N, C-alpha and C positions, 0 to 999 in steps of 0.2 A: 191196357192194352199192352202188350210187348211192342216193341220199334226194332227193326233189323237194320242197319247201315254195309253199306259195300262203293267203294270207289263215287264217295262225295251224293248217294241215292241212300236215300228211305226207306224203308216196308214196313206195311202195318194192316191188320186189321181193317177192312172198313168200316165205320161207321154211319148210322143215318144223316147226319151233316153230308155227306159226300154223295146222295142222292143225286142233287144239280148233276157231280162229274161221273157219279155213272148210268143218266143214263143221257149225257154226251157223250161218250163212250161205248155205246149202247147204237148213238145213228151210224157216229164212226166205225161199226162197221160191221154195219147187219143191213147196208145197202136197200139203205130206205127201208126195210121191211119194221125193225121195231117202228116206227111211226105207225104204219101201216095198223101192225095190231097195235094199238094206241089208241087212234083216231077210234076206234071202237069199243075202246071204253070209256071216251068222254062223260064227267059227269058237270053240271053250270055248264059256268064259260070255261073251261079247262080248256089247254092248248094240247093238240098231244104229247107236247114234251113234258107240262103240268104231269100227265098220267103219267109220264115217265117213273118222275120225280119221285112223283106218289108212292108206284110200286119198290122203285128203291128202296125207299127211306119207310118201304115197312120189314117184317122182321118171317116172312111168310113168306114162295112163291121159290120160285128157282128164280129169278129173278127181282135180285136182293140182299140187300150190304152183308147178310148173313153169310151170303156165296161171293162175296168178293174180295179182296186184299188187294193194296194200292202202293205205289211208286211214287215218292216225294223228292223234289230236290229242290235244296231250300226251301223247305218250310211247304214249296206249295205242291200240290198234283198231278201226277206229267203221267200216267200209268195205270189199268187197272186191268182187274184179269178177276172174271167169273166162269163157278165153278162149280159145281158136285155130282153126284154119283147120280148114274142111269142103270138102270138094273133090264132086265128081258122082262117084254110083258107082252110082248104079243105084238099086232100088228094092229094101228089107229083104226080109230074110226075117221076119216075125215071128211066126213059130210055135211058135216057143215065147216068146215075149217076152205079161207081164202085158197085158189089152186099153185098160189103163185106161193104156199106151202107145204105144198104138196111134196117135192123134191127135195127139200132139206129135211120132212116128216120123214119120208124112207133111208134115208143117210141118219138119221137120230136111229132108227129101229135096229140098223146093222152093227152100228158105235155096242149096242147095249148086248152085255153089261159092259162100261168101263166108266173109269173118270173123263169126264165129257167138260173142257173147257167148252163153253156156249161162245162169254165173252173174249175180245184180250185189244184192248186198244190203249191207243199213245197218242196226246196230244203233239200234232206232227214238229211243233217248233221244239220240240223234244226228241223226236227216233233217234235211231242209233247212239243216245245213249244208256244202251241194257238195260232198262228199265223192263222191258217188258220179255227178254229172255230170264234174268233173275225174276221174276212175280212167276212165271213160266215154272224153275227149277224150284220153285219154294211149295208149290202146288201139285206137282210131282214125290213131291218128298210125303205129306199130307197124302193124295193117295198110296203109293207104300206101307205108310205108318195103318194107312185103315182096310188095305190084303187087298190093294185091286191087282188086278196085271197087268191093264192096260189105262193108257189117257187116249182120249180122240177127239177128233174139232175137226167144224166141217168148214169150207174154207172155199172160196170165188176164185178159180184156176188161173185168172190172174193177176194175183195178191200178189202184190212180190215178200210179199210173211209168206208164201211158199215155201220160199229159200231157208229163212228164216228158223220152220218148223225141221226141213228137212235137214238142217246143222242139229237140232237138240234132238234127233233122230226116229223120225213121225216120216211113213213113208206110206203116200195113197193105196185106199185099200177099192175105192167104187169114186161112182162119181154120177153124178145125174143132171140133166139138163134146166135148164135153171123153166118152168113152166113158161113165162113170160120174157121171150125177148126184147134185149133190151139194144138202143139204136148205136150207142160205144161197143158193143160187146151180142151180138147175133149169134154167133154160136154159144153162146155162153155154159159152163158147164158152175154147178156144183161143187166139191173136191168133202170125200171124207177120208181124214188121217189118221192113223193110228199108230202107238208109240208102244212097243208091250215090255212091261216091265219084269226086272226082276228080284 
């Protein structure tokens, strides 16, 4: 396992025993959508979060430790990114998918083909330390090496992280209204941001 260091932080590929952190970061980044997905996949007496841990610990699927990198400070995980290539595949059949996910699927279809950042999150007490920016830079290098010409990410329009993505060279290309308005954000939108890679 390769470990990289910068300014008091260390970075490495995620391992199966990072599954608990990856599930927590998915919850932080998804406005509750991860738990909705996991709720339908529960087995036995599992909680939704247990499902997330189980899925993150598997070697297959998009939400897997194999697609993740983590940032550490003083040996403790503080941030993670989950990213992978998405290819052009045409419109997805959403008939069996809960309506709340339809805007995200619509934007993902527009993002393809690209290297897609599915999850990027930092624990609240470690924000501002540079972990997320460094993880994004590492993934961008990987995407370029694999021949991708653009990166993509979908973010809530009121998420302060939009400023980080703009600073990193991402620009809004499309937006889709939430399928179900939220009390604290009745006019909410998901925003697809793209960065062209040179």
